[in-house]
C-alpha positions as CSV (number, residue, x, y, z in Angstrom):
1,M,166.2,121.5,67.2
2,L,164.7,118.0,67.8
3,A,163.3,119.1,71.2
4,D,161.7,122.2,69.7
5,T,160.2,120.1,66.8
6,W,158.8,117.6,69.3
7,Y,157.3,120.4,71.5
8,L,155.6,122.2,68.6
9,F,154.5,118.9,67.0
10,A,152.9,117.9,70.3
11,K,151.1,121.3,70.4
12,Y,149.7,120.9,66.9
13,M,148.5,117.3,67.7
14,K,146.7,118.5,70.9
15,I,144.9,121.1,68.8
16,T,143.9,118.5,66.3
17,I,142.7,116.1,69.0
18,R,140.6,118.8,70.6
19,M,139.1,119.8,67.2
20,P,138.8,116.5,65.2
21,M,136.1,117.8,62.9
22,W,138.4,119.3,60.4
23,S,140.3,116.0,60.0
24,L,136.9,114.2,59.6
25,F,135.8,116.8,57.0
26,T,138.8,116.0,54.8
27,L,137.7,112.4,54.7
28,I,134.3,113.2,53.1
29,Q,135.6,113.8,49.6
30,P,137.7,110.5,49.4
31,L,134.8,108.5,50.8
32,I,132.4,110.1,48.2
33,W,134.8,109.2,45.4
34,L,135.1,105.7,46.8
35,V,131.4,105.1,46.8
36,I,130.6,106.8,43.5
37,F,133.5,105.9,41.3
38,G,133.7,102.4,42.9
39,Q,130.2,101.7,41.6
40,L,130.4,103.7,38.4
41,F,133.4,102.0,37.0
42,Q,132.9,98.5,38.5
43,N,132.4,97.0,35.1
44,M,135.8,98.2,33.9
45,A,137.3,95.1,35.5
46,R,135.8,93.1,32.6
47,V,137.6,95.1,29.9
48,P,140.5,93.3,28.3
49,G,143.8,94.6,29.6
50,F,142.5,95.3,33.2
51,P,144.7,93.5,35.9
52,P,143.4,89.9,36.1
53,E,141.5,88.6,39.1
54,T,141.2,92.2,40.5
55,S,137.9,93.9,41.2
56,Y,137.7,97.6,40.3
57,I,137.1,98.5,44.0
58,D,140.3,96.8,45.0
59,F,142.1,98.5,42.1
60,F,140.7,101.9,43.1
61,I,141.3,101.8,46.9
62,P,145.0,102.6,46.6
63,G,144.1,105.6,44.5
64,V,141.6,106.7,47.2
65,L,144.3,106.3,49.9
66,I,146.7,108.6,48.0
67,M,143.8,111.0,47.3
68,T,143.3,111.3,51.0
69,V,147.0,112.2,51.4
70,L,146.6,115.0,48.8
71,F,143.4,116.4,50.3
72,G,144.9,116.2,53.8
73,S,148.3,117.7,53.2
74,S,148.1,120.1,50.3
75,W,146.3,122.7,52.5
76,S,148.8,122.5,55.3
77,G,150.3,125.9,54.3
78,V,147.1,127.8,54.8
79,S,147.3,127.5,58.6
80,L,151.0,128.6,58.5
81,L,150.0,131.6,56.4
82,R,147.3,132.5,58.9
83,E,149.9,132.2,61.8
84,I,152.3,134.5,59.8
85,T,149.5,137.0,59.2
86,A,148.4,136.9,62.9
87,G,152.0,137.5,64.0
88,S,152.4,134.2,65.8
89,V,155.4,133.2,63.8
90,D,157.1,136.6,64.5
91,K,156.7,135.9,68.2
92,M,158.3,132.5,67.8
93,L,161.2,134.0,65.8
94,V,162.2,136.3,68.7
95,S,162.3,133.2,71.0
96,P,165.1,130.6,71.1
97,V,163.0,128.2,69.1
98,S,164.8,126.6,66.1
99,R,163.6,128.0,62.8
100,V,163.8,124.6,61.2
101,A,161.6,123.3,64.0
102,I,158.9,125.8,63.2
103,V,158.4,124.4,59.7
104,L,159.3,120.8,60.3
105,S,156.9,120.4,63.2
106,R,154.0,121.6,61.0
107,I,155.0,119.3,58.1
108,L,155.3,116.3,60.4
109,H,152.0,117.0,62.0
110,S,150.3,117.0,58.5
111,A,152.0,113.7,57.6
112,V,150.9,112.0,60.8
113,Q,147.4,113.3,60.4
114,V,147.0,111.8,57.0
115,I,148.3,108.5,58.2
116,A,145.4,108.4,60.7
117,Q,143.0,109.4,57.9
118,V,144.3,106.7,55.6
119,F,143.9,104.2,58.4
120,V,140.2,105.2,58.7
121,I,139.8,104.7,54.9
122,L,141.4,101.2,55.1
123,I,138.9,100.2,57.9
124,V,135.9,101.5,55.9
125,A,137.1,99.7,52.8
126,W,137.4,96.5,54.7
127,L,134.1,96.8,56.6
128,F,131.8,98.2,54.0
129,F,133.3,97.3,50.6
130,G,134.5,93.8,51.3
131,S,137.9,94.6,50.0
132,A,140.2,91.7,49.3
133,M,143.4,93.6,49.6
134,S,146.2,92.4,52.0
135,F,145.8,93.4,55.7
136,N,149.1,91.8,56.5
137,P,150.5,94.1,59.2
138,L,153.9,94.4,57.4
139,H,152.3,95.2,54.1
140,V,150.0,97.8,55.8
141,I,153.1,99.4,57.5
142,M,155.0,99.5,54.2
143,A,152.0,101.2,52.5
144,L,151.7,103.7,55.4
145,L,155.4,104.5,54.9
146,I,154.6,105.6,51.4
147,V,151.7,107.6,52.7
148,F,153.9,109.3,55.3
149,L,156.6,110.3,52.8
150,L,154.1,111.6,50.3
151,G,152.3,113.5,53.1
152,I,155.7,115.1,54.0
153,G,156.3,116.0,50.4
154,F,153.0,117.8,49.7
155,A,152.8,119.4,53.1
156,A,156.3,120.8,52.5
157,L,155.3,122.0,49.1
158,S,152.2,123.7,50.6
159,N,154.2,125.4,53.4
160,G,156.9,126.4,51.0
161,F,154.4,128.1,48.7
162,A,152.7,129.7,51.7
163,I,156.0,131.3,52.7
164,V,156.9,132.4,49.2
165,L,153.5,133.7,48.1
166,Q,152.4,135.3,51.5
167,R,148.8,135.3,50.1
168,E,145.9,132.9,50.6
169,E,144.2,133.2,47.2
170,P,147.2,132.0,45.0
171,L,148.0,129.4,47.6
172,V,144.4,127.9,47.3
173,M,144.8,128.0,43.5
174,I,148.0,126.0,43.7
175,G,146.5,123.6,46.1
176,N,143.7,122.9,43.6
177,L,146.4,122.3,40.9
178,M,148.2,119.9,43.2
179,T,145.2,117.7,43.8
180,L,142.8,116.7,40.9
181,P,145.1,117.2,37.9
182,L,147.8,115.1,39.5
183,M,145.3,112.4,40.4
184,F,144.0,112.3,36.8
185,F,147.6,112.1,35.5
186,S,148.2,108.9,37.4
187,S,147.0,105.3,37.5
188,A,144.8,106.1,40.5
189,M,141.6,105.5,38.6
190,V,142.5,103.5,35.5
191,P,145.4,101.2,34.6
192,E,148.4,102.9,32.9
193,N,147.8,101.0,29.6
194,F,144.3,102.5,29.4
195,M,145.8,106.1,29.3
196,P,146.5,108.1,26.2
197,T,150.2,108.1,25.3
198,W,150.7,111.8,26.3
199,I,149.3,111.2,29.8
200,Q,151.6,108.2,30.2
201,Y,154.5,110.5,29.6
202,I,153.3,112.9,32.2
203,A,152.7,110.1,34.6
204,T,156.4,109.2,34.5
205,I,157.3,112.5,36.3
206,N,154.2,112.5,38.6
207,P,155.1,111.4,42.2
208,I,151.4,110.5,42.7
209,N,151.7,107.8,40.0
210,Y,154.6,106.2,41.8
211,A,152.9,106.4,45.2
212,V,149.7,104.7,43.9
213,D,151.7,102.0,42.1
214,A,153.7,101.3,45.2
215,V,150.7,101.0,47.5
216,R,148.9,98.9,45.0
217,A,151.9,96.6,44.5
218,I,152.1,95.9,48.2
219,L,148.3,95.7,49.1
220,I,146.7,94.2,46.1
221,G,147.3,90.6,44.9
222,T,150.8,89.1,45.1
223,P,153.3,91.8,46.5
224,D,155.6,93.2,43.8
225,F,158.6,94.4,45.8
226,N,160.4,95.8,42.7
227,V,157.6,98.3,42.0
228,Y,157.3,99.1,45.7
229,M,161.0,99.8,46.1
230,T,160.9,102.1,43.0
231,G,158.0,104.0,44.5
232,L,159.8,104.2,47.9
233,L,162.9,105.6,46.5
234,V,160.9,108.2,44.5
235,M,159.0,109.1,47.7
236,F,162.3,109.6,49.7
237,A,163.7,111.8,47.0
238,F,160.4,113.8,46.7
239,A,160.0,114.3,50.4
240,G,163.7,115.2,50.9
241,I,163.8,117.8,48.1
242,T,160.5,119.5,49.0
243,L,161.4,119.6,52.7
244,A,164.7,121.1,52.0
245,W,163.1,123.8,49.8
246,A,160.4,124.6,52.4
247,V,163.0,125.1,55.2
248,R,165.3,127.1,52.9
249,S,162.3,129.3,51.9
250,F,161.5,130.0,55.5
251,N,165.1,130.9,56.4
252,T,165.4,133.1,53.4
253,L,162.2,134.9,54.2
254,R,163.2,135.9,57.7
255,D,166.8,136.8,56.9
C-alpha cells in the first residue's frame, strides 16, 4: 500500500509541477482578503478587548493561512469525481493497485499542495505587510503541521463526498458550505469575545476555529503551547475521522 501511495502521490505532484497555474489561482482569493480586510479592519486593534500589542494584520494572517487551506483542499474531490467519470479509477481498480492508496495519495497530494501555498502567503506577509509574527523555524514547522492535518481533513471530506454524491453540482455546493460559513463561525477575522454568544457556541465544534487559534498561538506574540496542543489534538482527531470515512466510502462504493 505504501509503495502504491507513493507512486500515485508522485504522479499527482508531477502533474501539479507541470501545471502550477491552478495552484497559483487558489492563492488569489486569500491574498485579496489579506489586502482588503487587513486594511478595512485595521482600526479594530484599538477597540477595547482586542488582544493587546497586536496589530490587526498580525491577528488576521493566521486566519488567511487557514483560509488558504480551505480554498486549496475543499475542491480536491472534484478531480477525483472527474477521474471516476472518465473511467480512470475503474482502470486502476482492475490493476493490483491498493484501493486505499488511490484515495490516500490524492488526499496527501492536496495537503502537501496547501503547505506550499501557505508558505507563499507567509513570505508575502513578511515581505509586503511587515508582519511581526514569529518566523522561528520550529514555530513555523509547528504551524505547518496544523495546516497539513487540516488539509488532510478537508481533502478527505471533499473526496468522501465526491464518492458518495457522484455528481459535481452538489459537491460544489458542499464545497461552498465548507469554506465561507466555517470561516465566519471562527476567530479567523475577529477575536472570540467579539462574537455573538450563539456564534461562540458554534465555534466550539468548528475545527477551523481550533486551527486558527493554534496557528495564532504559536506564531503571534508569546507562544501559548496549551492552546496549540489543544488545536493539534483536535486536528489529529479531525484528520483521522475524515480520512477513515473517505477510505471506507471508496471501498463501499466499489464493493
